[in-house]
C-alpha positions in Angstrom: 36.3 38.0 -29.9 33.1 37.2 -28.2 30.2 37.2 -30.7 26.9 39.4 -30.1 25.0 36.0 -29.9 27.4 34.6 -27.3 27.0 38.6 -25.2 23.4 37.6 -24.9 23.4 34.4 -23.8 25.9 35.7 -21.0 23.6 38.7 -20.5 20.4 36.6 -20.3 21.8 33.6 -18.2 23.2 37.1 -15.5 19.6 38.5 -15.6 18.2 35.0 -14.5 20.8 34.6 -11.8 19.8 38.2 -10.4 16.4 37.6 -10.9 16.8 34.2 -8.3 16.3 31.9 -10.9 17.9 28.0 -11.4 20.7 28.1 -13.2 23.6 25.6 -13.4 26.8 26.4 -12.3 28.9 24.8 -14.9 27.8 24.6 -18.2 28.9 24.0 -21.8 29.1 26.7 -24.3 26.2 24.4 -26.0 24.6 23.9 -22.9 24.1 27.5 -21.9 22.8 28.2 -25.7 20.1 25.5 -24.9 19.4 26.7 -21.5 18.8 30.5 -22.9 16.8 29.0 -25.7 14.7 26.7 -23.1 13.9 29.7 -21.4 12.8 32.2 -23.7 10.7 30.2 -25.4 8.9 29.9 -22.1 8.8 33.6 -21.6 6.6 36.5 -22.4 7.3 39.9 -22.6 5.8 42.9 -21.2 6.5 46.2 -20.9 7.4 47.4 -17.2 5.4 50.0 -17.3 2.3 47.9 -17.8 3.6 45.3 -15.5 3.6 48.0 -12.8 0.1 48.8 -13.3 -1.3 45.1 -12.7 0.8 44.6 -10.0 0.0 47.9 -8.3 -3.7 47.0 -8.8 -3.1 43.4 -7.5 -1.1 45.0 -4.4 -4.2 47.5 -3.8 -6.7 44.7 -3.4 -4.4 42.6 -1.4 -3.1 44.8 1.3 -5.8 47.8 1.2 -8.8 45.4 0.9 -10.5 47.2 3.8 -10.4 50.7 2.5 -11.0 50.2 -1.4 -14.7 49.7 -2.7 -14.3 45.8 -4.0 -16.2 46.1 -7.0 -13.8 49.1 -8.1 -10.8 46.9 -7.1 -11.6 44.3 -9.1 -12.2 46.7 -12.1 -8.7 48.3 -11.8 -7.2 45.0 -11.5 -9.5 43.6 -14.9 -8.5 46.4 -17.0 -5.1 46.3 -15.5 -4.8 42.5 -16.8 -6.8 43.1 -19.8 -4.5 46.1 -20.6 -1.0 43.7 -19.7 -2.3 40.6 -22.0 -3.1 43.0 -25.1 0.7 44.1 -24.9 2.6 40.3 -24.3 4.9 39.5 -26.7 5.5 36.2 -28.1 4.2 33.4 -29.8 1.5 30.8 -28.6 3.1 27.7 -27.1 3.6 25.2 -29.5 6.6 23.2 -28.4 8.9 21.4 -31.0 11.9 18.9 -30.0 14.7 19.4 -31.5 16.8 16.3 -31.5 20.4 16.6 -32.5 22.5 13.6 -33.2 26.7 13.1 -34.1 28.5 10.1 -33.8 25.5 7.8 -32.8 21.6 7.0 -33.5 18.7 7.8 -32.6 16.9 4.6 -31.9 13.3 5.7 -30.7 11.5 8.8 -29.5 8.7 7.9 -27.6 5.6 10.1 -26.0 5.7 12.7 -28.7 3.4 13.2 -31.6 5.5 13.0 -35.0 5.1 16.7 -35.8 6.1 17.8 -32.2 9.7 16.9 -33.0 12.3 16.7 -35.4 15.8 14.9 -35.5 19.1 16.4 -37.1 21.5 13.8 -37.7 25.0 16.3 -38.1 27.1 12.9 -39.3 25.7 13.0 -42.5 27.5 17.1 -42.9 30.7 15.0 -42.4 30.3 13.2 -45.8 32.6 13.2 -48.5 30.1 15.0 -50.9 29.4 18.5 -49.4 26.5 18.8 -52.1 24.9 16.2 -50.3 25.1 17.4 -46.5 23.8 20.9 -48.4 20.3 19.0 -49.5 19.9 17.7 -46.2 20.5 21.0 -44.5 17.9 22.0 -46.5 15.3 19.8 -46.1 15.4 20.9 -42.7 12.7 22.8 -41.0 13.1 26.9 -40.2 13.2 25.9 -36.6 15.9 23.8 -37.1 18.1 25.9 -39.4 17.6 28.5 -37.7 18.7 26.4 -33.7 21.7 25.0 -35.9 23.0 28.3 -37.4 22.6 30.5 -34.1 24.7 28.0 -31.7 27.5 25.9 -31.8 26.6 23.8 -33.7 27.1 26.1 -36.9 30.2 24.8 -36.8 29.4 21.3 -37.9 27.3 22.6 -40.9 28.4 22.4 -44.2 30.1 26.2 -45.2 27.4 27.3 -47.8 24.9 26.7 -45.0 25.8 28.6 -41.8 24.8 31.7 -43.0 21.1 32.4 -43.1 
């Protein structure tokens, strides 16, 4: 049975391909999930009618510049751009790199500030003491917890931590 999350991933990848974005042909399920997360973190969501007004104003200036008063065209474009940026949804870009280890260890992370990454050692969830794995999971950031719970990694989590 396909989960809602898997259906969302499939739908987004199809739309990315239809839009002409480069999407690898062969990917594992985890790679597909990572691809979608990566793409969504770098997207802004804008209502189509608002985006349409912005593109129309820009189109008018570029293709009808001889027939339109430049001041009027620029004011229309400025209003459309302001309207579009006001309704953009999404968070300001503050990327955090999530590093997930299983069956190995990270020796070094170079080039990132200490608050720009987080490491999760999934081997700690496989230990004899389930409580130890739960405590380790509880100490992870909300971003890491959410990612682990909503991707294929949820199967590696302690049973008591698989659902939010």
